[in-house]
N, C-alpha and C positions, 0 to 999 in steps of 0.2 A: 384421519385424513389420508387418502390414497395418493401415491406419487402422481404428479401431473405429467402423465405420459403423452398428453396431447399438446403440451406447452411448446412455445417456440424454440426452446433449448432441449427438448426431449431427445434422448440419444446422445447428447453431448456430455463430456466429462470435464469438470473444471477442478483445478488444483489451486487453492488459495492459501498462501503462506500467512502465518500470523493470524489464523482464523479461530483461535480458541476464545477470543474475546474482542470487544471493541468493533471498529469498522470492519475488520475481517470477518467476524462472526455474522454481522448483519449483511455483509456482501454474500456470504455463503447462503444465508437464508433467502436472499433475493434471487440468487441463481437457482436454488432449489425450487422456489415457487414457479419459476419459468420452465421447470421440467428437467433441469440438469442434474446429473449425479455429481456430488462434490466430495473432494478429498480435503479434509481439514488438517491443519498443521499448527503446532505450537511447541513450546518447550516445557510446559507444566502439565504433567500427565493427568492430574485430577481435574484441572479446569478444562483441558481438552476433551476428556471423556464426558464431563458434564455437558459440554456443548454438543458433542456427538449424540448423547442420549436425548437431549432436548429436541434436536432436529429429527432424529429417528422417530421420536414419539409423535412428531407432527406428520409422520408418514413419508419422510423424504429419504432418498437414497444417499447415504453418507458413509464415508470411511474416515479413519483418523490415523495420523502417524506423528509420534513425537520425534521431532528432528530440529537440530540447530542448523538454520539455513546458511550459516557462515562456515559450515563444515561440508565439503563437497561429498564425502562418502555418505554423510547423513542425507544429503539431497538425492543421491542415487537411490538410497533406500526409500525415500519419500516417493519418488517417481515410480519405483518398482511396486509400491503399494497400490498406486493408481492403476497400473497395468494389470496387476494380479487380480484386483477386485473388479475392475470394470472393463478391462481389455483394450483401452485406448485412452488418449489424452488430447483434448481439443483446446483447452483454455488454461492459461497460466496467469494468475493475478499475483504479482510480486508485491506483497503488502507489508510483510514483517519488517520492523525497523525499531531502533532505539532513538529517542530524542534526547535533547540536552537543554540545560539552562545554565550556561557558564560562559564567561568571556574567555577568549583565546589566550590572553596573557596569563590567566590563572589556571588553565587546564593542564592536568598531568598528561604527558604524551601518550601513555597507554589508554587513557580515557578517550582522548581524541581518536585514537586508532579504533577503539571498540565501537564508538558511534559511527565512524566512517565505514568500518567493515560491515556493520549491520545493514547499512543503507546501500552499499555498493555490492559487496560479495554476497550479501543476503538476497540480492536480486540476480546477480550473475550466476551463482552456483546452481540455483534451481533451474534457471533457463538452460544452462549448459547441459544439465542432466536430462532435461525434458525435450530439448530441441529435436532429436531424431523423431520423436513421436508427434511433435507439433508440425514438423515438415510433412510427415505422412498424412496428417489430418488437414493440412492447410489451415492451421488453427490460428489462435489469437493470443498475443502476449501484451499484458498491460502492466506497466510499472507505476506504482503509487508514489507520487512525488508530493510536493507541497508548493504553495504560493511563495514560500520563503526562498525557494530555488530561483525565482524569477528576478529577485532584486537583492537577495541577502537579508539577513536579520541579525541585529545585535544579540549576542549571547547564544548564537546558534551556528558557529563557524563550521564545525564538523558535519552537523546535520544538513546545513544548507549546501555545503560542498558535495555531500553524498547525493542529495536529492537532485542537484543540478547535473551531476554526472549521468543520472539516469536518462535525462532528456537527450543528451548527446549520444548515449549508448543506443537509444531507440532509433535516432536518426541514422547512425552508422549502420545498424542492423537492417534498416529498411533499404539502404543502398547495397549492402553486401548480399542480401537475400531477396533482392528484387526479382520478381518472376516466380518465386516459390509458392506464392499464395498465402504466406504467413503474414498476419497483421501485427504490427508493433505500435503500441500507443502509450501515452503518458497521461495520467490524471494528476493535476495539481490541486491538492485539497487545501481549503481554507480553514478558518476556525470551526472546529467541530466539537460537540459534546464528547467528553472522554470518560472512560471508566475511572473511578477514583484511584485505582492502583496502576494506571498506565505508567510504563517504564520511562522515566525522565531522569537523567543523571546530572549531578552537579560537577564542579571542576575536579573533585577527587573521586568521582565515580559512585557517589552515594545517591540513592533515590531521593527526589525532591517532590513535594506535594504539587498537584495539578492546580493551576489557577482556574477559578470558576468565572467565566466571562458572562456578561449579560446575554440573555437568550437571543436578543435581536441581532447579536453579532456572531452567532454561530448556528450551524445546521445540526440536526440530529444525526446520529449514526445511520438510521434507516434512510434519511434523505440522501446522504452521501452514497450509501450503497445503491440506491436507485439510480443515481447519476453514473456510478461506475458501470452498472448493468447496461444502461443506455449507451455509454461509450463503447462497450464491447460489442453490443449488438449492431451498432452502426459502424463498427470498425474505424473509429475516429483516430486520427493521429495525436491530437491533443485536446484535452478538456480541462478548462480552468474553472474550478468551483469557487464561487464568491465574487461579488461585485468588486471588492477590494483587489482581488487577484487579477481580474480583467483590467482594472484601472492601472495597476502596477505594470502589467504586461505592455499596455499601450504606451504609458508614460516612459517606462524604461527604454523602449525602443526609440522613442522620438526625443525625449528630454530626460536623460539619465539622472541629472542632478535633481530635477524635480521629483523623480522616482525615489531617490534617497530621502528627500524631504518628506514625502508621503509616508514612507516606512517609519522614519524617526518620529514624526508627529503622531502617527497611530499608536506607536509604542508608549509615548509619553501620556497619551490620553488613557491608555489601559492602566498604566501605573497610577495615575491620578485617581482612577476609579477605585482601585484597591486600597489606596492610602487613606 
């Protein structure tokens, strides 16, 4: 397969953090199919290289850089790879993050910080390093958030706090950089099929197994990637993925106590399904 040089994103360069696997990998594939050159990122060299090779074998223009996005110097190297390889940077998708399954009272403080840092600084540092190039290109920035940021989620305190911060960050940046032509948006993802080894931490920082939800309650990674692509192409401010997320958004704005009830009820039903 030859690169899609006539696609709607031909000539554009996208950097997608956390794209060695999962939603990030499928988002990279979706952007490649539209003609973009993509810089892949992750922390596991072997997995990242496997993803790069797979996309390159499909004929796409891809580069890869191992980088921890909570390290600013590593983010500078990541952006440097994009510029050295493709000469420009038009799109940043801040996708990399760590999730949790632990109640606040039980969490070790360093675990809370690790989850929060991954979701906040893991988006801030790549953006800070990339911003001069994005300003030059009048490009696009999208923070990958969650529907749990709209109303909170029991057992997800640090994750929810970090994802909620991204919405206010995007809003502030739209105000500060109004007139520059740079797009800032947030995508709130709902229940999605995950890789079996997705990084989710317990209260002590140990990895925990991923819950397998009924298919009718979740979207595939490719479906979510297509929605992220549409969000970027339309330069939307906010996209909420899932009917539950849209319901939470409306109810939380008008009847916040009812919003809490919706979240708690949905969690009880999920627990009952697995028991």
